[in-house]
VOKE-165104 format. One line per 5 residues: number of its first residue (from 1); for each residue x, y, z of C-alpha. Coordinates in nm, 3 decimals. Layout:
VOKE-165104
NUM	X:Y:Z ~ ...
end
This chain:
VOKE-165104
1	9.475:10.948:9.733 ~ 9.677:11.348:9.819 ~ 9.514:11.590:9.575 ~ 9.840:11.657:9.454 ~ 9.886:11.289:9.301
6	9.546:11.365:9.141 ~ 9.639:11.687:8.990 ~ 9.959:11.539:8.849 ~ 9.699:11.326:8.599 ~ 9.527:11.625:8.503
11	9.619:11.821:8.165 ~ 9.715:12.161:8.262 ~ 9.392:12.283:8.154 ~ 9.168:12.059:8.300 ~ 9.003:12.142:8.597
16	9.103:12.052:8.939 ~ 8.995:11.645:8.983 ~ 8.751:11.555:9.255 ~ 8.911:11.573:9.647 ~ 8.636:11.380:9.812
21	8.796:11.096:9.988 ~ 8.525:10.802:9.986 ~ 8.442:10.607:9.659 ~ 8.221:10.805:9.386 ~ 7.893:10.676:9.291
26	7.671:10.875:9.082 ~ 7.502:10.791:8.729 ~ 7.614:10.923:8.381 ~ 7.325:11.095:8.220 ~ 7.262:11.446:7.997
31	7.340:11.631:8.298 ~ 7.661:11.489:8.415 ~ 7.964:11.749:8.405 ~ 8.212:11.494:8.204 ~ 8.477:11.699:8.384
36	8.360:11.507:8.647 ~ 8.360:11.206:8.512 ~ 8.711:11.265:8.369 ~ 8.825:11.351:8.730 ~ 8.738:11.023:8.874
41	8.963:10.857:8.602 ~ 9.263:11.065:8.722 ~ 9.161:10.942:9.108 ~ 9.226:10.631:8.918 ~ 9.573:10.627:8.738
46	9.659:10.859:9.063 ~ 9.617:10.518:9.254 ~ 9.750:10.329:9.041 ~ 10.089:10.534:9.025 ~ 10.079:10.506:9.450
51	10.044:10.122:9.425 ~ 10.338:10.166:9.166 ~ 10.544:10.363:9.426 ~ 10.458:10.157:9.737 ~ 10.553:9.860:9.544
56	10.869:9.957:9.440 ~ 10.957:10.107:9.848 ~ 10.851:9.730:9.933 ~ 11.111:9.549:9.671 ~ 11.350:9.825:9.777
61	11.342:9.752:10.074 ~ 11.342:9.332:10.063 ~ 11.655:9.399:9.828 ~ 11.860:9.597:10.124 ~ 11.837:9.244:10.368
66	12.014:8.935:10.239 ~ 11.694:8.753:10.382 ~ 11.446:8.557:10.160 ~ 11.107:8.728:10.156 ~ 10.759:8.630:10.048
71	10.519:8.875:10.050 ~ 10.182:8.910:9.852 ~ 9.975:9.228:9.729 ~ 9.642:9.103:9.668 ~ 9.352:9.334:9.501
76	9.001:9.155:9.482 ~ 8.748:9.513:9.372 ~ 8.771:9.750:9.120 ~ 8.581:10.051:9.101 ~ 8.358:10.136:8.802
81	8.453:10.388:8.625 ~ 8.163:10.504:8.397 ~ 8.138:10.338:8.051 ~ 7.831:10.145:8.134 ~ 7.653:10.469:8.245
86	7.784:10.478:8.633 ~ 8.104:10.577:8.785 ~ 8.144:10.371:9.133 ~ 7.969:10.181:9.356 ~ 7.640:10.183:9.501
91	7.423:10.012:9.219 ~ 7.437:9.673:9.115 ~ 7.526:9.615:8.807 ~ 7.491:9.323:8.522 ~ 7.827:9.445:8.336
96	8.133:9.667:8.430 ~ 8.462:9.774:8.356 ~ 8.642:9.805:8.709 ~ 9.003:9.899:8.772 ~ 9.175:9.607:8.930
101	9.495:9.593:9.111 ~ 9.689:9.246:9.010 ~ 9.763:8.992:9.224 ~ 10.144:8.948:9.301 ~ 10.350:8.724:9.473
106	10.708:8.719:9.547 ~ 10.799:8.338:9.638 ~ 11.052:8.279:9.898 ~ 11.104:7.918:9.776 ~ 11.021:7.704:9.528
111	10.621:7.808:9.476 ~ 10.429:7.736:9.192 ~ 10.494:8.019:8.974 ~ 10.177:7.955:8.798 ~ 9.965:7.717:8.741
116	9.535:7.721:8.558 ~ 9.226:7.571:8.724 ~ 8.949:7.505:8.479 ~ 8.700:7.494:8.762 ~ 8.539:7.791:8.902
121	8.735:7.938:9.192 ~ 8.594:8.173:9.428 ~ 8.706:8.451:9.600 ~ 8.726:8.198:9.912 ~ 8.908:7.977:9.714
126	9.204:8.245:9.665 ~ 9.211:8.326:10.020 ~ 9.284:7.969:10.095 ~ 9.548:7.893:9.808 ~ 9.720:8.244:9.950
131	9.726:8.150:10.275 ~ 9.858:7.763:10.200 ~ 10.122:7.948:9.947 ~ 10.286:8.140:10.240 ~ 10.275:7.848:10.463
136	9.969:8.036:10.682 ~ 9.745:7.828:10.859 ~ 9.382:7.830:10.745 ~ 9.116:7.725:10.939 ~ 8.882:7.434:10.832
141	8.563:7.661:10.984 ~ 8.617:7.911:10.671 ~ 8.465:7.813:10.364 ~ 8.714:7.793:10.074 ~ 8.980:7.535:9.989
146	9.336:7.550:9.875 ~ 9.340:7.512:9.471 ~ 9.730:7.352:9.565 ~ 9.548:7.094:9.731 ~ 9.382:6.991:9.430
151	9.547:6.753:9.126 ~ 9.676:6.937:8.828 ~ 9.901:6.859:8.571 ~ 9.979:7.216:8.487 ~ 10.180:7.370:8.790
156	10.538:7.410:8.728 ~ 10.807:7.571:9.011 ~ 11.025:7.648:8.745 ~ 11.083:8.011:8.652 ~ 11.092:8.016:8.230
161	11.416:8.093:8.077
end
C-alpha cells in the first residue's frame, strides 16, 4: 500500500504510519508504542480505501461495455488489528478480530443472489461453489463440493424489489 494512501488515513498531528511492505506480526504489551498499533489501523483503512477504488474502476470499465459481465472478488483472510494483544500474523489465536474483504459477485445471468446453508461450509466448498457459479470446470481431484449441488429451499434467483 503506497505510503501516501496510509498518510491520508492519519490525523494531521499523528505520526507517520508504518512504511513496511509485509504484514505485521507483534505482541501488544506495556512496552508497545500505541502509535505503532494505531498506524497499522491506518494501513488497514488505506487498504480498504484502495479496494473500494479498484472495485469502482472495475465497475466503471464493465459499464462502458455492452457485454454482460460476471465477476467476483473474494478475500478469505483477515489481519488481526490488536484487540486481543497481537497485531498481524505469526501467532495462532483462539479468537481474534480481523479486517475482512467481503465476497462480491455480480452475476451475468439469472444466478442465485443469496442462499443459506445450515451445514458447515469449508473454504474448499466456497471455491467449488464460486467456480460453479462462474461456469468454470472444477477438478474432482480437489476436495470441496459446490453448495449449488445440494438441495435447498432457500435459493432465490429473483432480485429483491
